Each structure stands twice: as C-alpha cells, then as structure tokens.
C-alpha positions in Angstrom: -173.6 -39.1 60.9 -177.5 -39.3 61.5 -177.7 -35.4 60.6 -175.8 -35.8 57.2 -178.8 -38.3 56.6 -181.0 -36.4 57.8 -180.0 -32.9 55.1 -180.0 -34.9 52.6 -183.4 -36.7 53.1 -184.7 -33.1 53.1 -182.4 -32.0 50.1 -184.2 -35.7 48.7 -188.2 -34.3 49.2 -187.4 -30.9 48.3 -187.9 -29.5 52.4 -185.6 -26.6 53.8 -182.7 -27.6 55.5 -182.2 -25.8 58.7 -181.9 -27.0 62.4 -185.5 -27.5 63.4 -186.3 -30.4 60.4 -182.6 -31.7 60.9 -184.2 -32.7 64.7 -188.0 -33.1 64.0 -186.9 -36.2 61.2 -184.3 -37.3 63.9 -186.5 -37.2 67.3 -188.9 -39.0 64.9 -186.1 -41.4 64.4 -185.9 -42.1 67.9 -182.7 -39.8 68.4 -182.0 -37.9 71.3 -181.1 -34.8 71.2 -178.3 -33.1 73.7 -176.6 -29.7 73.7 -173.7 -31.9 72.2 -176.1 -32.0 68.9 -177.7 -29.4 69.1 -173.9 -27.7 68.4 -173.5 -30.3 65.4 -176.5 -29.8 63.9 -175.7 -25.8 64.4 -172.3 -26.0 62.9 -173.8 -29.0 60.2 -176.4 -26.0 58.8 -173.5 -22.9 58.4 -171.5 -25.6 56.5 -173.7 -25.8 54.0 -174.7 -22.5 53.4 -174.5 -22.2 49.2 -173.3 -25.5 48.8 -175.1 -27.1 45.9 -176.6 -30.3 47.8 -177.4 -31.4 44.1 -173.7 -31.6 42.7 -172.5 -32.6 45.5 -174.5 -36.1 45.3 -172.8 -37.1 41.6 -169.2 -36.1 42.6 -169.7 -38.8 45.1 -171.4 -40.9 43.2 -168.9 -40.5 40.4 -166.6 -41.6 42.7 -168.0 -44.9 43.8 -167.7 -47.1 40.3 -164.5 -46.3 39.8 -163.2 -47.3 43.2 -165.2 -50.7 42.0 -163.4 -51.1 38.9 -160.2 -50.6 40.7 -160.7 -53.2 43.0 -162.6 -56.0 40.7 -159.2 -55.2 38.6 -156.9 -56.0 41.3 -158.6 -58.4 42.3 -158.6 -60.4 38.4 -155.5 -59.5 39.2 -154.6 -61.5 41.8 -156.5 -64.6 39.8 -154.6 -64.6 36.9 -150.8 -63.9 39.6 -152.6 -67.4 42.1 -152.6 -69.7 38.4 -149.1 -68.7 37.5 -148.6 -69.9 41.1 -150.6 -73.4 40.6 -148.8 -73.4 36.7 -145.6 -73.4 38.3 -146.0 -76.0 41.2 -147.5 -78.0 39.0 -144.3 -78.5 36.5 -142.4 -78.4 38.9 -144.2 -81.9 40.3 -144.5 -83.6 36.2 -141.7 -81.7 35.0 
C-alpha cells in the first residue's frame, strides 16, 4: 500500500512515476525494499502506464461524499425508528 501512496505523491508533485522514484520515497520513509517489495513496485509502475491518474483520483473522491450521504440517511432513519419505538413504549405506559 505504501507504494501506491508513493506513486500518488509523485503524481501530485509532478515527478515521473518509476521504480527508482518510488523506491527513493519508500527508503526515505524508512521502509526496507526486499525482493518481494521490488516486484510489487515494478508491477505497480507497469499497471499505471497509460492510466490518467488525475481522472482516477477524481472519480475516487466523488464516491466518498455519496457514501457519506447514504450513511447519514441511514443514521437518520435509525433515529426516527428509535423515536417511534420510544413513543410506542410511552403510550403503553400512559395508555
């Protein structure tokens, strides 16, 4: 996951997303680069070739507010249900 963050950082600062730059960021952050990590970095760089990263980041950002809106609606419905249940309970007590 750190390699993805490094690629996004490189994109945001306008640097080329390549193996060497990603490794440099990870090393600067204190991460050891073992052979498995090198393979992941190489695969990431290859998979990002031709991808419009800015467009992908925008579409990922657009998803979050709609999820938050749905969560708020669900919470509101739960609160309404609880109020109704409480009212029913009180009516049973006071007839």
